[in-house]
Each structure stands twice: as structure tokens, then as C-alpha cells.
GULO-983476 format. One record per residue: residue number from 1; residue in one letter; x, y, z of N, C-alpha, C in turn. Coordinates in Angstrom, 3 decimals. Example, Ala and Ser with C-alpha at 12.3 -4.5 7.8 and 13.67 -1.06 7.14 Angstrom:
# GULO-983476
num->1, residu->A, n.u->13.190, n.v->-5.690, n.w->7.800, ca.u->12.300, ca.v->-4.500, ca.w->7.800, c.u->13.200, c.v->-3.300, c.w->7.800
num->2, residu->S, n.u->12.850, n.v->-2.250, n.w->7.080, ca.u->13.670, ca.v->-1.060, ca.w->7.140, c.u->12.900, c.v->0.030, c.w->7.870
This chain:
# GULO-983476
num->1, residu->X, n.u->0.849, n.v->-1.170, n.w->0.000, ca.u->0.000, ca.v->0.000, ca.w->0.000, c.u->0.896, c.v->1.235, c.w->0.000
num->2, residu->X, n.u->0.460, n.v->2.229, n.w->-0.755, ca.u->1.218, ca.v->3.475, ca.w->-0.822, c.u->0.236, c.v->4.630, c.w->-0.799
num->3, residu->X, n.u->0.572, n.v->5.620, n.w->-0.009, ca.u->-0.247, ca.v->6.827, ca.w->0.038, c.u->0.445, c.v->7.912, c.w->-0.785
num->4, residu->X, n.u->-0.347, n.v->8.549, n.w->-1.646, ca.u->0.178, ca.v->9.634, ca.w->-2.462, c.u->-0.777, c.v->10.824, c.w->-2.343
num->5, residu->X, n.u->-0.224, n.v->12.003, n.w->-2.455, ca.u->-1.052, ca.v->13.210, ca.w->-2.399, c.u->-1.043, c.v->13.836, c.w->-3.783
num->6, residu->X, n.u->-2.244, n.v->14.080, n.w->-4.277, ca.u->-2.403, ca.v->14.658, ca.w->-5.605, c.u->-3.393, c.v->15.805, c.w->-5.492
num->7, residu->X, n.u->-2.954, n.v->16.977, n.w->-5.907, ca.u->-3.813, ca.v->18.156, ca.w->-5.869, c.u->-4.411, c.v->18.360, c.w->-4.468
num->8, residu->X, n.u->-3.611, n.v->18.085, n.w->-3.441, ca.u->-4.032, ca.v->18.294, ca.w->-2.062, c.u->-4.866, c.v->17.184, c.w->-1.457
num->9, residu->X, n.u->-5.210, n.v->16.164, n.w->-2.218, ca.u->-6.006, ca.v->15.049, ca.w->-1.702, c.u->-5.128, c.v->13.815, c.w->-1.577
num->10, residu->X, n.u->-5.289, n.v->13.095, n.w->-0.471, ca.u->-4.515, ca.v->11.872, ca.w->-0.282, c.u->-5.262, c.v->10.683, c.w->-0.892
num->11, residu->X, n.u->-4.521, n.v->9.888, n.w->-1.648, ca.u->-5.051, ca.v->8.664, ca.w->-2.250, c.u->-4.230, c.v->7.491, c.w->-1.743
num->12, residu->X, n.u->-4.881, n.v->6.362, n.w->-1.583, ca.u->-4.201, ca.v->5.137, ca.w->-1.194, c.u->-4.241, c.v->4.191, c.w->-2.377
num->13, residu->X, n.u->-3.059, n.v->3.749, n.w->-2.784, ca.u->-2.922, ca.v->2.787, ca.w->-3.884, c.u->-2.612, c.v->1.445, c.w->-3.238
num->14, residu->X, n.u->-3.456, n.v->0.458, n.w->-3.518, ca.u->-3.265, ca.v->-0.861, ca.w->-2.915, c.u->-3.725, c.v->-1.935, c.w->-3.889
num->15, residu->X, n.u->-2.974, n.v->-3.024, n.w->-3.922, ca.u->-3.280, ca.v->-4.123, ca.w->-4.836, c.u->-3.684, c.v->-5.339, c.w->-4.020
num->16, residu->X, n.u->-4.962, n.v->-5.364, n.w->-3.666, ca.u->-5.503, ca.v->-6.499, ca.w->-2.936, c.u->-6.714, c.v->-7.009, c.w->-3.709
num->17, residu->X, n.u->-7.767, n.v->-7.318, n.w->-3.032, ca.u->-8.912, ca.v->-8.011, ca.w->-3.654, c.u->-9.511, c.v->-7.236, c.w->-4.829
num->18, residu->X, n.u->-9.737, n.v->-5.950, n.w->-4.681, ca.u->-10.377, ca.v->-5.192, ca.w->-5.764, c.u->-9.515, c.v->-5.193, c.w->-7.028
num->19, residu->X, n.u->-8.227, n.v->-4.972, n.w->-6.876, ca.u->-7.329, ca.v->-4.984, ca.w->-8.038, c.u->-7.260, c.v->-6.367, c.w->-8.660
num->20, residu->X, n.u->-7.258, n.v->-7.401, n.w->-7.802, ca.u->-7.164, ca.v->-8.770, ca.w->-8.332, c.u->-8.410, c.v->-9.166, c.w->-9.112
num->21, residu->X, n.u->-9.538, n.v->-8.567, n.w->-8.776, ca.u->-10.792, ca.v->-8.875, ca.w->-9.469, c.u->-10.967, c.v->-8.050, c.w->-10.749
num->22, residu->X, n.u->-10.068, n.v->-7.118, n.w->-10.980, ca.u->-10.100, ca.v->-6.296, ca.w->-12.190, c.u->-9.188, c.v->-6.962, c.w->-13.219
num->23, residu->X, n.u->-9.778, n.v->-7.766, n.w->-14.090, ca.u->-9.030, ca.v->-8.579, ca.w->-15.057, c.u->-8.008, c.v->-7.782, c.w->-15.860
num->24, residu->X, n.u->-8.360, n.v->-6.563, n.w->-16.254, ca.u->-7.458, ca.v->-5.770, ca.w->-17.082, c.u->-6.141, c.v->-5.494, c.w->-16.374
num->25, residu->X, n.u->-6.161, n.v->-5.444, n.w->-15.055, ca.u->-4.925, ca.v->-5.237, ca.w->-14.291, c.u->-3.992, c.v->-6.424, c.w->-14.487
num->26, residu->X, n.u->-4.503, n.v->-7.614, n.w->-14.262, ca.u->-3.686, ca.v->-8.817, ca.w->-14.414, c.u->-3.250, c.v->-8.985, c.w->-15.867
num->27, residu->X, n.u->-4.160, n.v->-8.759, n.w->-16.806, ca.u->-3.819, ca.v->-8.879, ca.w->-18.226, c.u->-2.718, c.v->-7.894, c.w->-18.629
num->28, residu->X, n.u->-2.784, n.v->-6.683, n.w->-18.108, ca.u->-1.765, ca.v->-5.685, ca.w->-18.438, c.u->-0.401, c.v->-6.101, c.w->-17.921
num->29, residu->X, n.u->-0.338, n.v->-6.592, n.w->-16.690, ca.u->0.938, ca.v->-7.042, ca.w->-16.136, c.u->1.467, c.v->-8.235, c.w->-16.913
num->30, residu->X, n.u->0.607, n.v->-9.186, n.w->-17.194, ca.u->1.039, ca.v->-10.380, ca.w->-17.918, c.u->1.519, c.v->-10.025, c.w->-19.315
num->31, residu->X, n.u->0.842, n.v->-9.096, n.w->-19.974, ca.u->1.250, ca.v->-8.675, ca.w->-21.311, c.u->2.652, c.v->-8.076, c.w->-21.279
num->32, residu->X, n.u->2.927, n.v->-7.263, n.w->-20.255, ca.u->4.264, ca.v->-6.673, ca.w->-20.153, c.u->5.320, c.v->-7.748, c.w->-19.895
num->33, residu->X, n.u->5.012, n.v->-8.707, n.w->-19.029, ca.u->5.956, ca.v->-9.798, ca.w->-18.761, c.u->6.216, c.v->-10.615, c.w->-20.021
num->34, residu->X, n.u->5.139, n.v->-10.972, n.w->-20.714, ca.u->5.269, ca.v->-11.810, ca.w->-21.909, c.u->6.007, c.v->-11.070, c.w->-23.014
num->35, residu->X, n.u->5.615, n.v->-9.828, n.w->-23.280, ca.u->6.272, ca.v->-9.052, ca.w->-24.341, c.u->7.744, c.v->-8.818, c.w->-24.002
num->36, residu->X, n.u->8.033, n.v->-8.563, n.w->-22.727, ca.u->9.430, ca.v->-8.397, ca.w->-22.315, c.u->10.220, c.v->-9.670, c.w->-22.560
num->37, residu->X, n.u->9.628, n.v->-10.809, n.w->-22.224, ca.u->10.280, ca.v->-12.096, ca.w->-22.462, c.u->10.459, c.v->-12.371, c.w->-23.939
num->38, residu->X, n.u->9.462, n.v->-12.003, n.w->-24.728, ca.u->9.559, ca.v->-12.210, ca.w->-26.170, c.u->10.652, c.v->-11.337, c.w->-26.772
num->39, residu->X, n.u->10.746, n.v->-10.094, n.w->-26.305, ca.u->11.790, ca.v->-9.201, ca.w->-26.808, c.u->13.167, c.v->-9.748, c.w->-26.448
num->40, residu->X, n.u->13.313, n.v->-10.209, n.w->-25.220, ca.u->14.591, ca.v->-10.768, ca.w->-24.783, c.u->14.931, c.v->-12.034, c.w->-25.568
num->41, residu->X, n.u->13.932, n.v->-12.903, n.w->-25.741, ca.u->14.152, ca.v->-14.136, ca.w->-26.498, c.u->14.532, c.v->-13.853, c.w->-27.936
num->42, residu->X, n.u->13.854, n.v->-12.891, n.w->-28.543, ca.u->14.170, ca.v->-12.533, ca.w->-29.925, c.u->15.586, c.v->-11.969, c.w->-30.021
num->43, residu->X, n.u->15.962, n.v->-11.144, n.w->-29.050, ca.u->17.318, ca.v->-10.576, ca.w->-29.061, c.u->18.357, c.v->-11.684, c.w->-28.900
num->44, residu->X, n.u->18.097, n.v->-12.639, n.w->-28.017, ca.u->19.026, ca.v->-13.758, ca.w->-27.829, c.u->19.146, c.v->-14.607, c.w->-29.086
num->45, residu->X, n.u->18.051, n.v->-14.688, n.w->-29.859, ca.u->18.062, ca.v->-15.438, ca.w->-31.124, c.u->18.575, c.v->-14.577, c.w->-32.281
num->46, residu->X, n.u->19.031, n.v->-13.387, n.w->-31.964, ca.u->19.526, ca.v->-12.426, ca.w->-32.946, c.u->18.441, c.v->-12.004, c.w->-33.941
num->47, residu->X, n.u->17.189, n.v->-12.057, n.w->-33.487, ca.u->16.053, ca.v->-11.577, ca.w->-34.284, c.u->15.801, c.v->-10.129, c.w->-33.878
num->48, residu->X, n.u->16.614, n.v->-9.245, n.w->-34.414, ca.u->16.558, ca.v->-7.833, ca.w->-34.033, c.u->15.200, c.v->-7.233, c.w->-34.368
num->49, residu->X, n.u->14.641, n.v->-7.594, n.w->-35.511, ca.u->13.331, ca.v->-7.068, ca.w->-35.905, c.u->12.253, c.v->-7.491, c.w->-34.906
num->50, residu->X, n.u->12.265, n.v->-8.748, n.w->-34.510, ca.u->11.285, ca.v->-9.236, ca.w->-33.527, c.u->11.466, c.v->-8.578, c.w->-32.175
num->51, residu->X, n.u->12.707, n.v->-8.418, n.w->-31.764, ca.u->12.991, ca.v->-7.764, ca.w->-30.485, c.u->12.502, c.v->-6.324, c.w->-30.511
num->52, residu->X, n.u->12.782, n.v->-5.609, n.w->-31.587, ca.u->12.352, ca.v->-4.209, ca.w->-31.708, c.u->10.831, c.v->-4.092, c.w->-31.746
num->53, residu->X, n.u->10.180, n.v->-4.996, n.w->-32.474, ca.u->8.715, ca.v->-4.964, ca.w->-32.564, c.u->8.091, c.v->-5.122, c.w->-31.178
num->54, residu->X, n.u->8.571, n.v->-6.105, n.w->-30.407, ca.u->8.025, ca.v->-6.322, ca.w->-29.069, c.u->8.339, c.v->-5.158, c.w->-28.139
num->55, residu->X, n.u->9.521, n.v->-4.605, n.w->-28.256, ca.u->9.901, ca.v->-3.464, ca.w->-27.437, c.u->9.045, c.v->-2.244, c.w->-27.778
num->56, residu->X, n.u->8.846, n.v->-1.995, n.w->-29.074, ca.u->8.037, ca.v->-0.845, ca.w->-29.490, c.u->6.583, c.v->-0.996, c.w->-29.047
num->57, residu->X, n.u->6.032, n.v->-2.201, n.w->-29.137, ca.u->4.659, ca.v->-2.434, ca.w->-28.682, c.u->4.539, c.v->-2.174, c.w->-27.184
num->58, residu->X, n.u->5.540, n.v->-2.602, n.w->-26.437, ca.u->5.525, ca.v->-2.390, ca.w->-24.994, c.u->5.572, c.v->-0.898, c.w->-24.674
num->59, residu->X, n.u->6.435, n.v->-0.172, n.w->-25.341, ca.u->6.558, ca.v->1.265, ca.w->-25.096, c.u->5.298, c.v->2.000, c.w->-25.545
num->60, residu->X, n.u->4.769, n.v->1.641, n.w->-26.708, ca.u->3.574, ca.v->2.307, ca.w->-27.235, c.u->2.367, c.v->2.111, c.w->-26.317
num->61, residu->X, n.u->2.266, n.v->0.947, n.w->-25.697, ca.u->1.121, ca.v->0.647, ca.w->-24.838, c.u->1.338, c.v->1.041, c.w->-23.380
num->62, residu->X, n.u->2.535, n.v->1.501, n.w->-23.048, ca.u->2.863, ca.v->1.790, ca.w->-21.656, c.u->1.900, c.v->2.777, c.w->-20.984
num->63, residu->X, n.u->1.558, n.v->3.914, n.w->-21.589, ca.u->0.636, ca.v->4.829, ca.w->-20.917, c.u->-0.713, c.v->4.186, c.w->-20.582
num->64, residu->X, n.u->-1.268, n.v->3.399, n.w->-21.510, ca.u->-2.551, ca.v->2.729, ca.w->-21.241, c.u->-2.415, c.v->1.700, c.w->-20.122
num->65, residu->X, n.u->-1.318, n.v->0.979, n.w->-20.124, ca.u->-1.097, ca.v->-0.044, ca.w->-19.094, c.u->-0.935, c.v->0.605, c.w->-17.724
num->66, residu->X, n.u->-0.191, n.v->1.704, n.w->-17.673, ca.u->-0.013, ca.v->2.411, ca.w->-16.406, c.u->-1.357, c.v->2.925, c.w->-15.902
num->67, residu->X, n.u->-2.166, n.v->3.469, n.w->-16.790, ca.u->-3.503, ca.v->3.924, ca.w->-16.390, c.u->-4.315, c.v->2.763, c.w->-15.819
num->68, residu->X, n.u->-4.269, n.v->1.625, n.w->-16.475, ca.u->-5.008, ca.v->0.449, ca.w->-16.005, c.u->-4.537, c.v->0.040, c.w->-14.614
num->69, residu->X, n.u->-3.227, n.v->-0.026, n.w->-14.414, ca.u->-2.678, ca.v->-0.418, ca.w->-13.114, c.u->-2.981, c.v->0.626, c.w->-12.042
num->70, residu->X, n.u->-2.907, n.v->1.888, n.w->-12.407, ca.u->-3.201, ca.v->2.976, ca.w->-11.472, c.u->-4.658, c.v->2.900, c.w->-11.022
num->71, residu->X, n.u->-5.555, n.v->2.739, n.w->-11.986, ca.u->-6.981, ca.v->2.611, ca.w->-11.674, c.u->-7.230, c.v->1.412, c.w->-10.760
num->72, residu->X, n.u->-6.630, n.v->0.287, n.w->-11.095, ca.u->-6.806, ca.v->-0.918, ca.w->-10.274, c.u->-6.334, c.v->-0.688, c.w->-8.844
num->73, residu->X, n.u->-5.212, n.v->0.032, n.w->-8.698, ca.u->-4.672, ca.v->0.301, ca.w->-7.374, c.u->-5.533, c.v->1.234, c.w->-6.550
num->74, residu->X, n.u->-6.319, n.v->2.066, n.w->-7.217, ca.u->-7.207, ca.v->2.995, ca.w->-6.510, c.u->-8.534, c.v->2.354, c.w->-6.090
num->75, residu->X, n.u->-8.904, n.v->1.252, n.w->-6.724, ca.u->-10.223, ca.v->0.657, ca.w->-6.505, c.u->-10.513, c.v->0.295, c.w->-5.047
num->76, residu->X, n.u->-9.546, n.v->-0.288, n.w->-4.351, ca.u->-9.776, ca.v->-0.773, ca.w->-2.983, c.u->-10.293, c.v->0.327, c.w->-2.057
num->77, residu->X, n.u->-9.659, n.v->1.490, n.w->-2.124, ca.u->-10.003, ca.v->2.561, ca.w->-1.183, c.u->-10.874, c.v->3.661, c.w->-1.787
num->78, residu->X, n.u->-10.871, n.v->3.786, n.w->-3.113, ca.u->-11.551, ca.v->4.923, ca.w->-3.732, c.u->-12.599, c.v->4.538, c.w->-4.773
num->79, residu->X, n.u->-12.729, n.v->3.250, n.w->-5.056, ca.u->-13.698, ca.v->2.790, ca.w->-6.054, c.u->-15.088, c.v->2.637, c.w->-5.469
num->80, residu->X, n.u->-15.956, n.v->1.898, n.w->-6.158, ca.u->-17.342, ca.v->1.709, ca.w->-5.723, c.u->-17.491, c.v->1.112, c.w->-4.319
num->81, residu->X, n.u->-16.523, n.v->0.303, n.w->-3.889, ca.u->-16.568, ca.v->-0.291, ca.w->-2.550, c.u->-15.833, c.v->0.565, c.w->-1.517
num->82, residu->X, n.u->-15.148, n.v->1.618, n.w->-1.988, ca.u->-14.387, ca.v->2.500, ca.w->-1.107, c.u->-15.134, c.v->3.803, c.w->-0.886
num->83, residu->X, n.u->-14.396, n.v->4.921, n.w->-0.988, ca.u->-15.033, ca.v->6.230, ca.w->-0.749, c.u->-15.771, c.v->6.763, c.w->-1.981
num->84, residu->X, n.u->-15.766, n.v->5.999, n.w->-3.063, ca.u->-16.497, ca.v->6.301, ca.w->-4.304, c.u->-15.969, c.v->7.531, c.w->-5.055
num->85, residu->X, n.u->-14.747, n.v->7.963, n.w->-4.764, ca.u->-14.192, ca.v->9.132, ca.w->-5.457, c.u->-13.616, c.v->8.783, c.w->-6.823
num->86, residu->X, n.u->-13.424, n.v->7.496, n.w->-7.094, ca.u->-12.932, ca.v->7.046, ca.w->-8.404, c.u->-13.936, c.v->6.023, c.w->-8.931
num->87, residu->X, n.u->-14.778, n.v->6.474, n.w->-9.813, ca.u->-15.853, ca.v->5.627, ca.w->-10.332, c.u->-15.553, c.v->5.028, c.w->-11.703
num->88, residu->X, n.u->-14.466, n.v->5.517, n.w->-12.353, ca.u->-14.183, ca.v->5.050, ca.w->-13.706, c.u->-12.697, c.v->5.238, c.w->-14.036
num->89, residu->X, n.u->-12.300, n.v->4.631, n.w->-15.143, ca.u->-10.935, ca.v->4.844, ca.w->-15.642, c.u->-10.738, c.v->6.314, c.w->-15.981
num->90, residu->X, n.u->-11.792, n.v->6.970, n.w->-16.419, ca.u->-11.713, ca.v->8.394, ca.w->-16.745, c.u->-11.346, c.v->9.201, c.w->-15.501
num->91, residu->X, n.u->-11.957, n.v->8.879, n.w->-14.367, ca.u->-11.605, ca.v->9.545, ca.w->-13.104, c.u->-10.138, c.v->9.287, c.w->-12.776
num->92, residu->X, n.u->-9.708, n.v->8.043, n.w->-12.926, ca.u->-8.319, ca.v->7.673, ca.w->-12.634, c.u->-7.361, c.v->8.393, c.w->-13.583
num->93, residu->X, n.u->-7.765, n.v->8.561, n.w->-14.849, ca.u->-6.912, ca.v->9.237, ca.w->-15.827, c.u->-6.670, c.v->10.687, c.w->-15.418
num->94, residu->X, n.u->-7.692, n.v->11.358, n.w->-14.934, ca.u->-7.541, ca.v->12.756, ca.w->-14.490, c.u->-6.587, c.v->12.840, c.w->-13.297
num->95, residu->X, n.u->-6.726, n.v->11.906, n.w->-12.373, ca.u->-5.867, ca.v->11.888, ca.w->-11.182, c.u->-4.431, c.v->11.558, c.w->-11.592
num->96, residu->X, n.u->-4.265, n.v->10.588, n.w->-12.475, ca.u->-2.939, ca.v->10.206, ca.w->-12.947, c.u->-2.265, c.v->11.375, c.w->-13.666
num->97, residu->X, n.u->-2.995, n.v->12.090, n.w->-14.484, ca.u->-2.433, ca.v->13.241, ca.w->-15.209, c.u->-1.910, c.v->14.283, c.w->-14.222
num->98, residu->X, n.u->-2.673, n.v->14.537, n.w->-13.170, ca.u->-2.227, ca.v->15.494, ca.w->-12.144, c.u->-0.990, c.v->14.964, c.w->-11.423
num->99, residu->X, n.u->-0.975, n.v->13.667, n.w->-11.140, ca.u->0.162, ca.v->13.053, ca.w->-10.450, c.u->1.434, c.v->13.166, c.w->-11.293
num->100, residu->X, n.u->1.323, n.v->12.870, n.w->-12.572, ca.u->2.463, ca.v->12.984, ca.w->-13.476, c.u->2.984, c.v->14.417, c.w->-13.513
num->101, residu->X, n.u->2.069, n.v->15.376, n.w->-13.633, ca.u->2.434, ca.v->16.793, ca.w->-13.712, c.u->3.040, c.v->17.314, c.w->-12.422
num->102, residu->X, n.u->2.359, n.v->17.076, n.w->-11.317, ca.u->2.803, ca.v->17.604, ca.w->-10.031, c.u->4.153, c.v->17.057, c.w->-9.612
num->103, residu->X, n.u->4.429, n.v->15.815, n.w->-9.960, ca.u->5.654, ca.v->15.159, ca.w->-9.510, c.u->6.715, c.v->15.041, c.w->-10.596
num->104, residu->X, n.u->6.437, n.v->15.616, n.w->-11.774, ca.u->7.384, ca.v->15.582, ca.w->-12.901, c.u->7.853, c.v->14.151, c.w->-13.172
num->105, residu->X, n.u->6.895, n.v->13.232, n.w->-13.267, ca.u->7.188, ca.v->11.818, ca.w->-13.480, c.u->6.786, c.v->11.405, c.w->-14.889
num->106, residu->X, n.u->7.413, n.v->10.351, n.w->-15.362, ca.u->7.035, ca.v->9.745, ca.w->-16.637, c.u->6.136, c.v->8.538, c.w->-16.349
num->107, residu->X, n.u->5.523, n.v->8.009, n.w->-17.392, ca.u->4.731, ca.v->6.797, ca.w->-17.230, c.u->5.618, c.v->5.652, c.w->-16.739
num->108, residu->X, n.u->6.848, n.v->5.621, n.w->-17.207, ca.u->7.783, ca.v->4.572, ca.w->-16.780, c.u->8.081, c.v->4.680, c.w->-15.283
num->109, residu->X, n.u->8.221, n.v->5.922, n.w->-14.785, ca.u->8.441, ca.v->6.139, ca.w->-13.353, c.u->7.276, c.v->5.591, c.w->-12.539
num->110, residu->X, n.u->6.065, n.v->5.894, n.w->-12.993, ca.u->4.872, ca.v->5.457, ca.w->-12.268, c.u->4.737, c.v->3.936, c.w->-12.353
num->111, residu->X, n.u->5.061, n.v->3.354, n.w->-13.505, ca.u->5.020, ca.v->1.896, ca.w->-13.628, c.u->5.927, c.v->1.253, c.w->-12.587
num->112, residu->X, n.u->7.119, n.v->1.782, n.w->-12.437, ca.u->8.056, ca.v->1.231, ca.w->-11.453, c.u->7.478, c.v->1.328, c.w->-10.039
num->113, residu->X, n.u->6.898, n.v->2.475, n.w->-9.712, ca.u->6.276, ca.v->2.654, ca.w->-8.385, c.u->5.156, c.v->1.642, c.w->-8.163
num->114, residu->X, n.u->4.275, n.v->1.520, n.w->-9.145, ca.u->3.118, ca.v->0.640, ca.w->-9.006, c.u->3.545, c.v->-0.821, c.w->-8.901
num->115, residu->X, n.u->4.549, n.v->-1.202, n.w->-9.675, ca.u->5.041, ca.v->-2.572, ca.w->-9.621, c.u->5.617, c.v->-2.885, c.w->-8.243
num->116, residu->X, n.u->6.318, n.v->-1.921, n.w->-7.652, ca.u->6.845, ca.v->-2.096, ca.w->-6.298, c.u->5.718, c.v->-2.278, c.w->-5.287
num->117, residu->X, n.u->4.668, n.v->-1.479, n.w->-5.424, ca.u->3.528, ca.v->-1.600, ca.w->-4.517, c.u->2.855, c.v->-2.961, c.w->-4.693
num->118, residu->X, n.u->2.726, n.v->-3.404, n.w->-5.938, ca.u->2.129, ca.v->-4.716, ca.w->-6.203, c.u->2.929, c.v->-5.813, c.w->-5.498
num->119, residu->X, n.u->4.238, n.v->-5.726, n.w->-5.590, ca.u->5.094, ca.v->-6.727, ca.w->-4.944, c.u->4.937, c.v->-6.661, c.w->-3.418
num->120, residu->X, n.u->4.949, n.v->-5.456, n.w->-2.863, ca.u->4.793, ca.v->-5.285, ca.w->-1.411, c.u->3.442, c.v->-5.804, c.w->-0.921
num->121, residu->X, n.u->2.411, n.v->-5.611, n.w->-1.738, ca.u->1.055, ca.v->-6.049, ca.w->-1.368, c.u->0.820, c.v->-7.524, c.w->-1.655
num->122, residu->X, n.u->1.840, n.v->-8.211, n.w->-2.154, ca.u->1.747, ca.v->-9.635, ca.w->-2.501, c.u->0.668, c.v->-9.916, c.w->-3.543
num->123, residu->X, n.u->0.502, n.v->-8.977, n.w->-4.457, ca.u->-0.490, ca.v->-9.119, ca.w->-5.515, c.u->-0.231, c.v->-10.356, c.w->-6.366
num->124, residu->X, n.u->1.042, n.v->-10.617, n.w->-6.680, ca.u->1.377, ca.v->-11.741, ca.w->-7.547, c.u->1.105, c.v->-13.074, c.w->-6.857
num->125, residu->X, n.u->1.223, n.v->-13.100, n.w->-5.530, ca.u->0.836, ca.v->-14.295, ca.w->-4.766, c.u->-0.684, c.v->-14.437, c.w->-4.759
num->126, residu->X, n.u->-1.379, n.v->-13.322, n.w->-4.528, ca.u->-2.840, ca.v->-13.340, ca.w->-4.444, c.u->-3.480, c.v->-13.878, c.w->-5.715
num->127, residu->X, n.u->-2.986, n.v->-13.456, n.w->-6.873, ca.u->-3.597, ca.v->-13.913, ca.w->-8.131, c.u->-3.088, c.v->-15.289, c.w->-8.549
num->128, residu->X, n.u->-2.088, n.v->-15.811, n.w->-7.812, ca.u->-1.575, ca.v->-17.150, ca.w->-8.102, c.u->-0.434, c.v->-17.179, c.w->-9.102
num->129, residu->X, n.u->0.048, n.v->-16.016, n.w->-9.525, ca.u->1.106, ca.v->-15.971, ca.w->-10.532, c.u->2.390, c.v->-16.626, c.w->-10.029
num->130, residu->X, n.u->2.799, n.v->-16.302, n.w->-8.820, ca.u->4.044, ca.v->-16.880, ca.w->-8.299, c.u->3.941, c.v->-18.399, c.w->-8.202
num->131, residu->X, n.u->2.807, n.v->-18.889, n.w->-7.750, ca.u->2.607, ca.v->-20.340, ca.w->-7.623, c.u->2.630, c.v->-21.007, c.w->-9.003
num->132, residu->X, n.u->1.939, n.v->-20.407, n.w->-9.973, ca.u->1.900, ca.v->-20.981, ca.w->-11.317, c.u->3.279, c.v->-20.972, c.w->-11.963
num->133, residu->X, n.u->4.037, n.v->-19.898, n.w->-11.751, ca.u->5.383, ca.v->-19.802, ca.w->-12.307, c.u->6.279, c.v->-20.878, c.w->-11.708
num->134, residu->X, n.u->6.174, n.v->-21.068, n.w->-10.389, ca.u->6.969, ca.v->-22.102, ca.w->-9.724, c.u->6.609, c.v->-23.493, c.w->-10.242
num->135, residu->X, n.u->5.310, n.v->-23.739, n.w->-10.436, ca.u->4.866, ca.v->-25.032, ca.w->-10.950, c.u->5.371, c.v->-25.263, c.w->-12.370
num->136, residu->X, n.u->5.322, n.v->-24.226, n.w->-13.206, ca.u->5.821, ca.v->-24.350, ca.w->-14.577, c.u->7.324, c.v->-24.618, c.w->-14.588
num->137, residu->X, n.u->8.045, n.v->-23.912, n.w->-13.731, ca.u->9.493, ca.v->-24.118, ca.w->-13.658, c.u->9.805, c.v->-25.539, c.w->-13.200
num->138, residu->X, n.u->9.021, n.v->-26.039, n.w->-12.245, ca.u->9.221, ca.v->-27.402, ca.w->-11.742, c.u->8.936, c.v->-28.410, c.w->-12.855
num->139, residu->X, n.u->7.839, n.v->-28.196, n.w->-13.595, ca.u->7.491, ca.v->-29.087, ca.w->-14.704, c.u->8.565, c.v->-29.068, c.w->-15.784
num->140, residu->X, n.u->9.072, n.v->-27.872, n.w->-16.107, ca.u->10.113, ca.v->-27.758, ca.w->-17.127, c.u->11.387, c.v->-28.466, c.w->-16.687
num->141, residu->X, n.u->11.753, n.v->-28.321, n.w->-15.417, ca.u->12.989, ca.v->-28.955, ca.w->-14.954, c.u->12.841, c.v->-30.469, c.w->-14.925
num->142, residu->X, n.u->11.638, n.v->-30.958, n.w->-14.607, ca.u->11.458, ca.v->-32.411, ca.w->-14.615, c.u->11.446, c.v->-32.939, c.w->-16.048
num->143, residu->X, n.u->10.927, n.v->-32.173, n.w->-17.001, ca.u->10.953, ca.v->-32.576, ca.w->-18.413, c.u->12.388, c.v->-32.583, c.w->-18.938
num->144, residu->X, n.u->13.182, n.v->-31.582, n.w->-18.557, ca.u->14.586, ca.v->-31.527, ca.w->-18.976, c.u->15.317, c.v->-32.732, c.w->-18.394
num->145, residu->X, n.u->15.053, n.v->-33.047, n.w->-17.138, ca.u->15.691, ca.v->-34.204, ca.w->-16.494, c.u->15.357, c.v->-35.504, c.w->-17.205
num->146, residu->X, n.u->14.093, n.v->-35.631, n.w->-17.638, ca.u->13.687, ca.v->-36.836, ca.w->-18.355, c.u->14.392, c.v->-36.947, c.w->-19.698
num->147, residu->X, n.u->14.491, n.v->-35.826, n.w->-20.395, ca.u->15.074, ca.v->-35.884, ca.w->-21.747, c.u->16.583, c.v->-36.022, c.w->-21.717
num->148, residu->X, n.u->17.218, n.v->-35.656, n.w->-20.603, ca.u->18.674, ca.v->-35.768, ca.w->-20.552, c.u->19.145, c.v->-37.000, c.w->-19.790
num->149, residu->X, n.u->18.209, n.v->-37.783, n.w->-19.266, ca.u->18.649, ca.v->-38.991, ca.w->-18.536, c.u->19.153, c.v->-40.030, c.w->-19.522
num->150, residu->X, n.u->20.126, n.v->-40.759, n.w->-19.093, ca.u->20.737, ca.v->-41.786, ca.w->-19.951, c.u->20.014, c.v->-43.111, c.w->-19.700
num->151, residu->X, n.u->19.567, n.v->-43.687, n.w->-20.780, ca.u->18.875, ca.v->-44.976, ca.w->-20.674, c.u->19.823, c.v->-46.087, c.w->-21.039
num->152, residu->X, n.u->19.801, n.v->-47.183, n.w->-20.281, ca.u->20.688, ca.v->-48.323, ca.w->-20.548, c.u->19.953, c.v->-49.397, c.w->-21.302
């Protein structure tokens, strides 16, 4: 949870139940993870065009993704179940614009802040991402072990 002051009003950004129930939040994070992995994989394969395409898509979509994450973080305390001061993405966009201006921040700066809050709030555990990633890694390592074992 993080408290921020925007235009003299204090807002609480938190990634718990309300954010986890907002599918676009999880989809936005997953898209960034996947596209980042694809860009890295393409670069490792010396597919510069593929790496650039994935990187450009990530950068082009960054403002929308940050807005989605910002809105999701406001839902717990300020959305329909909270103080009702943020009723839509449009409301969140106005608040985000003021936050960017007042603090001289970029969308990338805010993404970093929000990602840190998500980690602190155990958002990735709550949605099951960490558990699923661990299970996939375990499955992959057992498959690698099977394929590299020597049969007599």
C-alpha cells in the first residue's frame, strides 16, 4: 500500500482483492511480462526485428497499461466499494495526469512505483502468478531431467 497526495487530496494505492478482481490489471501485467520475455528471447536469437517490434509495442502501450494499473490500485479505497471518489478509468486518468504533472514523473516512473507496490502487497501471490510460475518451472525442470537422462 502506498499513500500519495495529488492536488491536495490523499489517495491510497493498494493491490488487494479489488485490483485482483479487475481482469485488465492482471492482463496488463502479464502482457508486459510476456512481451518483455519475447523481446529478450528474440534478441538472444539475434532476431533484431522481432525484439524491436516487441519493445516498441511495450513502449507504445505503456501509458494505457499504467492507467489500467493505477486505476486498479485505486479501486480498494476509492472505487465503488471505497469512498467512491474514483468511479471510472476516466476519473483515474484525471488523477494520474495530475500526479504525473505535479511530480514531474514519466509513465515509466509510475510503472516502477506501481510494480513495487504490487510486490509489497503480494499481488502476484494473491492472483496465483508466483505459484503458477513455480509449478511451470518445476514441470520444465522435470521434463529436462527426463530428456537428458541416460537410458541403458
